[in-house]
Backbone and ligand atoms as CSV (ligand in chain L), in Angstrom:
chain,resi,resn,atom,element,x,y,z
A,1,UNK,N,N,117.508,125.385,133.568
A,1,UNK,CA,C,117.380,124.690,132.283
A,1,UNK,C,C,117.259,123.191,132.489
A,2,UNK,N,N,118.117,122.705,133.338
A,2,UNK,CA,C,118.094,121.276,133.629
A,2,UNK,C,C,116.764,120.860,134.265
A,3,UNK,N,N,116.234,121.781,135.144
A,3,UNK,CA,C,114.978,121.497,135.839
A,3,UNK,C,C,113.817,121.372,134.850
A,4,UNK,N,N,113.762,122.289,133.832
A,4,UNK,CA,C,112.699,122.245,132.831
A,4,UNK,C,C,112.723,120.936,132.045
A,5,UNK,N,N,113.920,120.490,131.690
A,5,UNK,CA,C,114.025,119.227,130.947
A,5,UNK,C,C,113.496,118.065,131.776
A,6,UNK,N,N,113.795,118.131,133.065
A,6,UNK,CA,C,113.335,117.069,133.958
A,6,UNK,C,C,111.807,117.068,134.044
A,7,UNK,N,N,111.197,118.268,134.167
A,7,UNK,CA,C,109.740,118.370,134.241
A,7,UNK,C,C,109.111,117.892,132.937
A,8,UNK,N,N,109.710,118.320,131.805
A,8,UNK,CA,C,109.181,117.883,130.511
A,8,UNK,C,C,109.230,116.356,130.398
A,9,UNK,N,N,110.339,115.796,130.821
A,9,UNK,CA,C,110.493,114.341,130.773
A,9,UNK,C,C,109.454,113.636,131.619
A,10,UNK,N,N,109.190,114.155,132.797
A,10,UNK,CA,C,108.201,113.563,133.678
A,10,UNK,C,C,106.796,113.681,133.068
A,11,UNK,N,N,106.491,114.852,132.502
A,11,UNK,CA,C,105.169,115.039,131.869
A,11,UNK,C,C,104.991,114.083,130.689
A,12,UNK,N,N,106.030,113.946,129.920
A,12,UNK,CA,C,105.953,113.027,128.782
A,12,UNK,C,C,105.708,111.602,129.264
A,13,UNK,N,N,106.438,111.234,130.320
A,13,UNK,CA,C,106.264,109.894,130.875
A,13,UNK,C,C,104.823,109.679,131.357
A,14,UNK,N,N,104.298,110.684,132.071
A,14,UNK,CA,C,102.914,110.581,132.566
A,14,UNK,C,C,101.936,110.519,131.390
A,15,UNK,N,N,102.192,111.293,130.347
A,15,UNK,CA,C,101.343,111.243,129.149
A,15,UNK,C,C,101.337,109.844,128.538
A,16,UNK,N,N,102.511,109.230,128.486
A,16,UNK,CA,C,102.589,107.861,127.951
A,16,UNK,C,C,101.803,106.884,128.823
A,17,UNK,N,N,101.956,107.028,130.128
A,17,UNK,CA,C,101.230,106.134,131.047
A,17,UNK,C,C,99.721,106.306,130.867
A,18,UNK,N,N,99.266,107.560,130.816
A,18,UNK,CA,C,97.826,107.817,130.630
A,18,UNK,C,C,97.364,107.254,129.289
A,19,UNK,N,N,98.156,107.465,128.261
A,19,UNK,CA,C,97.813,106.926,126.940
A,19,UNK,C,C,97.718,105.414,126.959
A,20,UNK,N,N,98.653,104.781,127.657
A,20,UNK,CA,C,98.635,103.324,127.748
A,20,UNK,C,C,97.391,102.840,128.490
A,21,UNK,N,N,97.092,103.473,129.624
A,21,UNK,CA,C,95.929,103.058,130.427
A,21,UNK,C,C,94.637,103.247,129.624
A,22,UNK,N,N,94.492,104.382,128.959
A,22,UNK,CA,C,93.285,104.641,128.157
A,22,UNK,C,C,93.176,103.634,127.016
A,23,UNK,N,N,94.292,103.344,126.347
A,23,UNK,CA,C,94.275,102.371,125.243
A,23,UNK,C,C,93.915,100.978,125.748
A,24,UNK,N,N,94.502,100.584,126.880
A,24,UNK,CA,C,94.209,99.261,127.448
A,24,UNK,C,C,92.734,99.167,127.827
A,25,UNK,N,N,92.205,100.224,128.427
A,25,UNK,CA,C,90.788,100.237,128.810
A,25,UNK,C,C,89.897,100.125,127.570
A,26,UNK,N,N,90.227,100.893,126.523
A,26,UNK,CA,C,89.424,100.855,125.288
A,26,UNK,C,C,89.482,99.464,124.653
A,27,UNK,N,N,90.660,98.860,124.625
A,27,UNK,CA,C,90.805,97.516,124.058
A,27,UNK,C,C,89.985,96.507,124.850
A,28,UNK,N,N,90.106,96.564,126.158
A,28,UNK,CA,C,89.373,95.615,127.012
A,28,UNK,C,C,87.865,95.784,126.854
A,29,UNK,N,N,87.405,97.021,126.804
A,29,UNK,CA,C,85.973,97.290,126.619
A,29,UNK,C,C,85.503,96.739,125.276
A,30,UNK,N,N,86.266,96.981,124.225
A,30,UNK,CA,C,85.896,96.480,122.895
A,30,UNK,C,C,85.884,94.948,122.894
A,31,UNK,N,N,86.877,94.341,123.522
A,31,UNK,CA,C,86.954,92.876,123.559
A,31,UNK,C,C,85.755,92.277,124.282
A,32,UNK,N,N,85.432,92.818,125.446
A,32,UNK,CA,C,84.305,92.290,126.228
A,32,UNK,C,C,82.998,92.484,125.470
A,33,UNK,N,N,82.827,93.638,124.836
A,33,UNK,CA,C,81.601,93.903,124.067
A,33,UNK,C,C,81.467,92.926,122.911
A,34,UNK,N,N,82.550,92.729,122.161
A,34,UNK,CA,C,82.490,91.806,121.021
A,34,UNK,C,C,82.274,90.373,121.478
A,35,UNK,N,N,82.895,89.984,122.584
A,35,UNK,CA,C,82.698,88.623,123.105
A,35,UNK,C,C,81.249,88.414,123.536
A,36,UNK,N,N,80.623,89.491,124.034
A,36,UNK,CA,C,79.214,89.392,124.431
A,36,UNK,C,C,78.309,89.286,123.201
A,37,UNK,N,N,78.598,90.089,122.196
A,37,UNK,CA,C,77.736,90.108,121.005
A,37,UNK,C,C,77.969,88.906,120.099
A,38,UNK,N,N,79.200,88.441,120.023
A,38,UNK,CA,C,79.522,87.306,119.160
A,38,UNK,C,C,80.359,86.305,119.929
A,39,UNK,N,N,79.726,85.429,120.742
A,39,UNK,CA,C,80.496,84.435,121.498
A,39,UNK,C,C,81.332,83.565,120.564
A,40,UNK,N,N,82.458,83.097,121.050
A,40,UNK,CA,C,83.352,82.293,120.220
A,40,UNK,C,C,82.771,80.907,119.969
A,41,UNK,N,N,83.306,80.239,118.931
A,41,UNK,CA,C,82.889,78.868,118.640
A,41,UNK,C,C,83.124,77.986,119.849
A,42,UNK,N,N,84.218,78.242,120.539
A,42,UNK,CA,C,84.575,77.411,121.686
A,42,UNK,C,C,83.498,77.493,122.771
A,43,UNK,N,N,82.930,78.689,122.983
A,43,UNK,CA,C,81.965,78.839,124.063
A,43,UNK,C,C,80.598,78.269,123.728
A,44,UNK,N,N,80.273,78.074,122.443
A,44,UNK,CA,C,78.952,77.540,122.109
A,44,UNK,C,C,79.036,76.270,121.269
A,45,UNK,N,N,80.199,75.681,121.152
A,45,UNK,CA,C,80.347,74.401,120.467
A,45,UNK,C,C,80.449,74.544,118.965
A,46,UNK,N,N,80.730,73.421,118.301
A,46,UNK,CA,C,80.928,73.427,116.849
A,46,UNK,C,C,79.624,73.226,116.086
A,47,UNK,N,N,78.718,72.389,116.637
A,47,UNK,CA,C,77.430,72.159,115.996
A,47,UNK,C,C,77.498,71.186,114.843
A,48,UNK,N,N,76.317,70.800,114.337
A,48,UNK,CA,C,76.233,69.864,113.230
A,48,UNK,C,C,74.820,69.844,112.721
A,49,UNK,N,N,74.477,68.857,111.866
A,49,UNK,CA,C,73.118,68.779,111.313
A,49,UNK,C,C,72.110,68.383,112.384
A,50,UNK,N,N,72.579,67.605,113.369
A,50,UNK,CA,C,71.727,67.226,114.476
A,50,UNK,C,C,72.533,67.382,115.761
A,51,UNK,N,N,71.982,68.126,116.683
A,51,UNK,CA,C,72.704,68.406,117.924
A,51,UNK,C,C,71.854,67.927,119.088
A,52,UNK,N,N,72.488,67.276,120.031
A,52,UNK,CA,C,71.787,66.895,121.257
A,52,UNK,C,C,72.509,67.529,122.440
A,53,UNK,N,N,71.720,67.990,123.379
A,53,UNK,CA,C,72.302,68.530,124.610
A,53,UNK,C,C,71.490,67.998,125.786
A,54,UNK,N,N,72.135,67.799,126.912
A,54,UNK,CA,C,71.401,67.298,128.083
A,54,UNK,C,C,70.280,68.264,128.473
A,55,UNK,N,N,69.132,67.701,128.813
A,55,UNK,CA,C,67.979,68.512,129.241
A,55,UNK,C,C,68.358,69.384,130.434
A,56,UNK,N,N,69.197,68.830,131.301
A,56,UNK,CA,C,69.598,69.572,132.509
A,56,UNK,C,C,70.435,70.813,132.176
A,57,UNK,N,N,70.970,70.898,130.960
A,57,UNK,CA,C,71.751,72.085,130.570
A,57,UNK,C,C,70.857,73.291,130.284
A,58,UNK,N,N,69.559,73.042,130.076
A,58,UNK,CA,C,68.624,74.147,129.805
A,58,UNK,C,C,67.431,74.013,130.755
A,59,UNK,N,N,67.578,74.475,131.985
A,59,UNK,CA,C,66.447,74.403,132.924
A,59,UNK,C,C,65.243,75.187,132.398
A,60,UNK,N,N,64.058,74.797,132.854
A,60,UNK,CA,C,62.848,75.493,132.403
A,60,UNK,C,C,62.946,76.986,132.696
A,61,UNK,N,N,62.609,77.800,131.707
A,61,UNK,CA,C,62.668,79.254,131.834
A,61,UNK,C,C,63.991,79.831,131.360
A,62,UNK,N,N,64.952,78.955,131.103
A,62,UNK,CA,C,66.288,79.423,130.723
A,62,UNK,C,C,66.565,79.164,129.244
A,63,UNK,N,N,67.672,79.696,128.785
A,63,UNK,CA,C,68.091,79.513,127.392
A,63,UNK,C,C,69.571,79.188,127.372
A,64,UNK,N,N,69.988,78.651,126.253
A,64,UNK,CA,C,71.414,78.371,126.069
A,64,UNK,C,C,71.755,78.579,124.603
A,65,UNK,N,N,72.912,79.152,124.368
A,65,UNK,CA,C,73.355,79.313,122.977
A,65,UNK,C,C,74.210,78.117,122.598
A,66,UNK,N,N,73.968,77.623,121.413
A,66,UNK,CA,C,74.757,76.524,120.864
A,66,UNK,C,C,75.103,76.896,119.424
A,67,UNK,N,N,75.815,76.006,118.771
A,67,UNK,CA,C,76.063,76.201,117.350
A,67,UNK,C,C,75.310,75.079,116.635
A,68,UNK,N,N,74.480,75.431,115.665
A,68,UNK,CA,C,73.715,74.456,114.901
A,68,UNK,C,C,73.994,74.685,113.421
A,69,UNK,N,N,74.395,73.630,112.750
A,69,UNK,CA,C,74.797,73.725,111.340
A,69,UNK,C,C,75.823,74.846,111.143
A,70,UNK,N,N,76.706,74.972,112.109
A,70,UNK,CA,C,77.788,75.943,112.016
A,70,UNK,C,C,77.404,77.371,112.344
A,71,UNK,N,N,76.146,77.575,112.726
A,71,UNK,CA,C,75.703,78.942,113.012
A,71,UNK,C,C,75.187,79.044,114.446
A,72,UNK,N,N,75.289,80.216,115.061
A,72,UNK,CA,C,74.787,80.373,116.426
A,72,UNK,C,C,73.272,80.166,116.489
A,73,UNK,N,N,72.854,79.399,117.489
A,73,UNK,CA,C,71.422,79.167,117.702
A,73,UNK,C,C,71.145,79.334,119.186
A,74,UNK,N,N,69.897,79.616,119.500
A,74,UNK,CA,C,69.509,79.759,120.894
A,74,UNK,C,C,68.421,78.732,121.194
A,75,UNK,N,N,68.614,77.989,122.265
A,75,UNK,CA,C,67.659,76.979,122.703
A,75,UNK,C,C,66.975,77.541,123.939
A,76,UNK,N,N,65.655,77.583,123.902
A,76,UNK,CA,C,64.892,78.140,125.023
A,76,UNK,C,C,63.924,77.076,125.501
A,77,UNK,N,N,63.870,76.887,126.818
A,77,UNK,CA,C,62.943,75.906,127.379
A,77,UNK,C,C,61.946,76.626,128.276
A,78,UNK,N,N,60.679,76.437,127.980
A,78,UNK,CA,C,59.619,77.029,128.803
A,78,UNK,C,C,58.655,75.924,129.202
A,79,UNK,N,N,57.596,76.305,129.894
A,79,UNK,CA,C,56.582,75.312,130.275
A,79,UNK,C,C,55.868,74.770,129.031
A,80,UNK,N,N,55.948,75.518,127.905
A,80,UNK,CA,C,55.332,75.070,126.649
A,80,UNK,C,C,56.181,74.036,125.918
A,81,UNK,N,N,57.439,73.952,126.261
A,81,UNK,CA,C,58.329,73.016,125.583
A,81,UNK,C,C,59.673,73.656,125.295
A,82,UNK,N,N,60.332,73.122,124.255
A,82,UNK,CA,C,61.651,73.625,123.921
A,82,UNK,C,C,61.609,74.243,122.517
A,83,UNK,N,N,62.304,75.363,122.360
A,83,UNK,CA,C,62.312,76.097,121.097
A,83,UNK,C,C,63.761,76.324,120.668
A,84,UNK,N,N,63.997,76.133,119.391
A,84,UNK,CA,C,65.340,76.354,118.848
A,84,UNK,C,C,65.234,77.362,117.717
A,85,UNK,N,N,65.996,78.414,117.825
A,85,UNK,CA,C,65.954,79.492,116.834
A,85,UNK,C,C,67.360,79.930,116.476
A,86,UNK,N,N,67.494,80.509,115.320
A,86,UNK,CA,C,68.760,81.146,114.991
A,86,UNK,C,C,68.985,82.256,116.011
A,87,UNK,N,N,70.221,82.381,116.484
A,87,UNK,CA,C,70.547,83.441,117.439
A,87,UNK,C,C,71.037,84.699,116.735
A,88,UNK,N,N,70.996,84.669,115.403
A,88,UNK,CA,C,71.515,85.807,114.634
A,88,UNK,C,C,70.363,86.748,114.291
A,89,UNK,N,N,70.428,87.942,114.822
A,89,UNK,CA,C,69.375,88.934,114.583
A,89,UNK,C,C,69.249,89.211,113.091
A,90,UNK,N,N,68.012,89.324,112.633
A,90,UNK,CA,C,67.773,89.547,111.204
A,90,UNK,C,C,67.962,91.011,110.803
A,91,UNK,N,N,68.292,91.851,111.769
A,91,UNK,CA,C,68.571,93.253,111.418
A,91,UNK,C,C,69.998,93.365,110.893
A,92,UNK,N,N,70.975,93.381,111.805
A,92,UNK,CA,C,72.363,93.520,111.357
A,92,UNK,C,C,73.267,92.408,111.861
A,93,UNK,N,N,72.667,91.346,112.408
A,93,UNK,CA,C,73.459,90.158,112.703
A,93,UNK,C,C,74.051,90.013,114.087
A,94,UNK,N,N,73.669,90.841,115.046
A,94,UNK,CA,C,74.133,90.623,116.419
A,94,UNK,C,C,73.462,89.371,116.979
A,95,UNK,N,N,74.002,88.842,118.053
A,95,UNK,CA,C,73.405,87.656,118.658
A,95,UNK,C,C,72.370,88.066,119.701
A,96,UNK,N,N,71.211,87.434,119.607
A,96,UNK,CA,C,70.092,87.783,120.479
A,96,UNK,C,C,70.211,87.061,121.818
A,97,UNK,N,N,69.471,87.554,122.796
A,97,UNK,CA,C,69.452,86.963,124.137
A,97,UNK,C,C,68.022,86.737,124.587
A,98,UNK,N,N,67.844,85.713,125.429
A,98,UNK,CA,C,66.540,85.416,126.011
A,98,UNK,C,C,66.363,86.203,127.289
A,99,UNK,N,N,65.195,86.839,127.444
A,99,UNK,CA,C,64.874,87.557,128.674
A,99,UNK,C,C,63.726,86.834,129.351
A,100,UNK,N,N,64.079,86.063,130.342
A,100,UNK,CA,C,63.093,85.217,131.015
A,100,UNK,C,C,61.959,86.035,131.634
A,101,UNK,N,N,62.312,87.151,132.273
A,101,UNK,CA,C,61.290,87.958,132.946
A,101,UNK,C,C,60.226,88.472,131.998
A,102,UNK,N,N,60.639,88.924,130.820
A,102,UNK,CA,C,59.698,89.470,129.832
A,102,UNK,C,C,59.204,88.400,128.868
A,103,UNK,N,N,59.776,87.202,128.958
A,103,UNK,CA,C,59.414,86.096,128.062
A,103,UNK,C,C,59.572,86.501,126.603
A,104,UNK,N,N,60.692,87.128,126.282
A,104,UNK,CA,C,60.954,87.489,124.894
A,104,UNK,C,C,62.448,87.427,124.607
A,105,UNK,N,N,62.732,87.446,123.329
A,105,UNK,CA,C,64.116,87.432,122.861
A,105,UNK,C,C,64.429,88.854,122.419
A,106,UNK,N,N,65.580,89.348,122.848
A,106,UNK,CA,C,65.916,90.728,122.502
A,106,UNK,C,C,67.333,90.800,121.946
A,107,UNK,N,N,67.505,91.684,120.995
A,107,UNK,CA,C,68.824,91.914,120.425
A,107,UNK,C,C,69.485,93.067,121.190
A,108,UNK,N,N,70.706,92.879,121.652
A,108,UNK,CA,C,71.359,93.930,122.431
A,108,UNK,C,C,71.823,95.120,121.586
A,109,UNK,N,N,71.844,94.962,120.262
A,109,UNK,CA,C,72.397,96.042,119.429
A,109,UNK,C,C,71.419,97.186,119.199
A,110,UNK,N,N,70.220,96.888,118.697
A,110,UNK,CA,C,69.265,97.963,118.393
A,110,UNK,C,C,67.879,97.627,118.928
A,111,UNK,N,N,67.839,96.706,119.897
A,111,UNK,CA,C,66.619,96.391,120.655
A,111,UNK,C,C,65.488,95.754,119.854
A,112,UNK,N,N,65.813,95.003,118.814
A,112,UNK,CA,C,64.749,94.232,118.155
A,112,UNK,C,C,64.244,93.193,119.153
A,113,UNK,N,N,62.944,92.929,119.085
A,113,UNK,CA,C,62.348,91.964,120.010
A,113,UNK,C,C,61.622,90.884,119.217
A,114,UNK,N,N,61.727,89.660,119.706
A,114,UNK,CA,C,61.108,88.502,119.052
A,114,UNK,C,C,60.367,87.688,120.100
A,115,UNK,N,N,59.289,87.029,119.678
A,115,UNK,CA,C,58.602,86.145,120.616
A,115,UNK,C,C,59.299,84.782,120.637
A,116,UNK,N,N,58.744,83.878,121.420
A,116,UNK,CA,C,59.379,82.575,121.625
A,116,UNK,C,C,59.473,81.754,120.335
A,117,UNK,N,N,58.642,82.098,119.344
A,117,UNK,CA,C,58.691,81.384,118.054
A,117,UNK,C,C,59.536,82.134,117.015
A,118,UNK,N,N,60.131,83.243,117.431
A,118,UNK,CA,C,61.020,83.987,116.543
A,118,UNK,C,C,60.341,85.107,115.780
A,119,UNK,N,N,59.042,85.293,115.985
A,119,UNK,CA,C,58.325,86.364,115.281
A,119,UNK,C,C,58.755,87.741,115.814
A,120,UNK,N,N,58.871,88.697,114.922
A,120,UNK,CA,C,59.247,90.055,115.320
A,120,UNK,C,C,58.088,90.696,116.074
A,121,UNK,N,N,58.378,91.216,117.261
A,121,UNK,CA,C,57.327,91.917,118.020
A,121,UNK,C,C,57.725,93.359,118.316
A,122,UNK,N,N,58.894,93.767,117.834
A,122,UNK,CA,C,59.302,95.154,118.029
A,122,UNK,C,C,60.695,95.396,117.485
A,123,UNK,N,N,60.990,96.670,117.265
A,123,UNK,CA,C,62.337,97.036,116.825
A,123,UNK,C,C,62.519,96.929,115.324
A,124,UNK,N,N,63.774,97.084,114.896
A,124,UNK,CA,C,64.045,97.218,113.457
A,124,UNK,C,C,64.208,95.909,112.672
A,125,UNK,N,N,64.098,94.770,113.306
A,125,UNK,CA,C,64.322,93.503,112.585
A,125,UNK,C,C,63.309,93.361,111.443
A,126,UNK,N,N,63.768,93.076,110.218
A,126,UNK,CA,C,62.867,93.014,109.068
A,126,UNK,C,C,62.120,91.695,108.931
A,127,UNK,N,N,62.621,90.630,109.565
A,127,UNK,CA,C,61.940,89.331,109.442
A,127,UNK,C,C,62.199,88.480,110.680
A,128,UNK,N,N,61.424,87.401,110.825
A,128,UNK,CA,C,61.560,86.553,112.019
A,128,UNK,C,C,62.906,85.846,112.073
A,129,UNK,N,N,63.238,85.360,113.268
A,129,UNK,CA,C,64.407,84.494,113.429
A,129,UNK,C,C,64.070,83.136,112.833
A,130,UNK,N,N,65.035,82.538,112.183
A,130,UNK,CA,C,64.808,81.199,111.623
A,130,UNK,C,C,64.605,80.221,112.786
A,131,UNK,N,N,63.601,79.357,112.660
A,131,UNK,CA,C,63.379,78.379,113.722
A,131,UNK,C,C,63.797,76.993,113.245
A,132,UNK,N,N,64.174,76.162,114.200
A,132,UNK,CA,C,64.612,74.791,113.919
A,132,UNK,C,C,63.752,73.823,114.714
A,133,UNK,N,N,63.703,72.614,114.215
A,133,UNK,CA,C,62.967,71.561,114.905
A,133,UNK,C,C,63.693,71.222,116.205
A,134,UNK,N,N,62.950,71.192,117.295
A,134,UNK,CA,C,63.543,70.857,118.585
A,134,UNK,C,C,62.563,70.015,119.378
A,135,UNK,N,N,63.069,68.999,120.047
A,135,UNK,CA,C,62.202,68.158,120.872
A,135,UNK,C,C,62.962,67.612,122.062
A,136,UNK,N,N,62.183,67.314,123.095
A,136,UNK,CA,C,62.753,66.685,124.282
A,136,UNK,C,C,62.532,65.191,124.150
A,137,UNK,N,N,63.623,64.430,124.269
A,137,UNK,CA,C,63.547,62.966,124.215
A,137,UNK,C,C,64.218,62.438,125.468
A,138,UNK,N,N,63.377,62.051,126.426
A,138,UNK,CA,C,63.937,61.579,127.689
A,138,UNK,C,C,64.677,62.694,128.394
A,139,UNK,N,N,65.964,62.498,128.580
A,139,UNK,CA,C,66.727,63.524,129.287
A,139,UNK,C,C,67.665,64.309,128.363
A,140,UNK,N,N,67.293,64.316,127.073
A,140,UNK,CA,C,68.087,65.147,126.148
A,140,UNK,C,C,67.167,66.048,125.319
A,141,UNK,N,N,67.768,67.099,124.795
A,141,UNK,CA,C,67.085,67.957,123.822
A,141,UNK,C,C,67.751,67.678,122.488
A,142,UNK,N,N,66.914,67.382,121.491
A,142,UNK,CA,C,67.444,67.102,120.159
A,142,UNK,C,C,67.037,68.233,119.224
A,143,UNK,N,N,68.018,68.808,118.562
A,143,UNK,CA,C,67.758,69.879,117.597
A,143,UNK,C,C,68.104,69.354,116.210
A,144,UNK,N,N,67.168,69.520,115.292
A,144,UNK,CA,C,67.408,69.066,113.924
A,144,UNK,C,C,66.803,67.714,113.640
L,1,FES,S1,S,71.311,93.886,114.949
L,1,FES,FE1,FE,69.632,93.289,116.116
L,1,FES,S2,S,68.403,95.012,116.246
L,1,FES,FE2,FE,70.059,95.620,115.025
């Protein structure tokens, strides 16, 4: 009788440990996914009506997410110049990413695709990404 209680106690303990590990894994996975889809204000800045960033922060072919007028924006620099677009997908609001190899912007949620000017080129997005005025002035990029 005593032995059965001991085994039950051990099984219960192992069940709790497994439950804890599974819960921790699920929480961590959810946290990392949400941080990827919706970066924090801290990671992309506060933004304003006019934002300047060093040209060296966005090498040619690369992109950077910033906050412009309080909303996530993506700055992309190519051989054609610099482009500033809303980073909020027009489908359900996930944040889009630049794919240098394919030269397109893609939403990680449902695979909407946009060209460098924000026009929809595939997927479920109902309208283009909002674009903002962007220019290179010396060694800075000015948005707005
Ligand atoms: S939220 Fe971007 S494709 Fe659905």
